[in-house]
N, C-alpha and C positions, 0 to 999 in steps of 0.2 A: 700264358700269363695273364691276358686279359680276361681270360674265363674266370678266373679264381676271383679276380676285381667284380666282375658282375656278380658273380656269386655272394661275394661279400655284400655288395651294395643291395641285393635282392634280400638278404637275410637281415639286413637292417632294416630296410623299407617295412618288411613284414613284421618283425619286432616292434617296429614305431607303429604301426597301424594296428596291430593287435593290443598294444597297450592303450592307444587312444580309445579304442571302443570299450575297455575295462574301465576307464577311468568315468564315465558316465552313470555307468549301473552304480560303481561305489558312491558316486556324489548323490545318485537318487536314493540309495539306503539311507545315506547319512543325512541327507532332507528327511527323510521319513522318520528317521529316530529322532531328529531334531523336534519334528513336530509332535511326536508321541511325549518325549520330554518335557516339551513346553506344556501340553494337555496335563500330564500329570503334576506339573508344579501348579499349575493353576489350580488343579483341583485341590491340591494341598492349601494352597493360599486361602480359598473360598474357606475350607474346613477351619483352618486357623481364625477366621476373622467371625464365622458361626460360632466358635468356641468362646471367644472374646466377648463378642455381643452376648450370649447367654451370661456370662459371668458378671458382665456390666450391668445388666438389667437384673439380676438377682442381687446384687449387691444394692443397688437403686430401691429396688422393691423391699427390701430389709431396712435402709434409711428412712422410706417413706411410711414404712408400718411404725418405725420407733418414734419417729418426728409425731406422727399423728396421735401415737398412745400418749406420748409426753405432753402436746397441747392440751388433747382432751382431759388428762388428769390436772393441767393445771388450770384449766377452764372450770371442772369441777370444783377444785378449792376454791376457786375465786366465788364460784355460785355458793357454794357452802359458807364462806366467812361473809359475803353480802345478806344471806337468809338470816344467819347468826346476828348480823347487824339490827336487821328488821325486826327480829326476833325480841332483840333486846330493846328496842324502842318501844314496841307496843306491849310488854310486860306492864300491866299494873304494879305500880309502886306501893 
């Protein structure tokens, strides 16, 4: 009668001990996978930032080009208008 209890207790202790050794291995793998996932997420976030930066720089470049052309055209018109006034004043009557 007592032998059955001791065997049951021994089996229970072995089961608990075996389980406790298995948990750290699984936790290590989980931590390792978490680090891999974090690295991938960081990589993808960096790619997204790079794409957004490229897009913004491109849009800014187009705006600068458009504004510069517009300003140059307006300056040329004003210069032409001023030159016409000078020409009109210097024409002999």
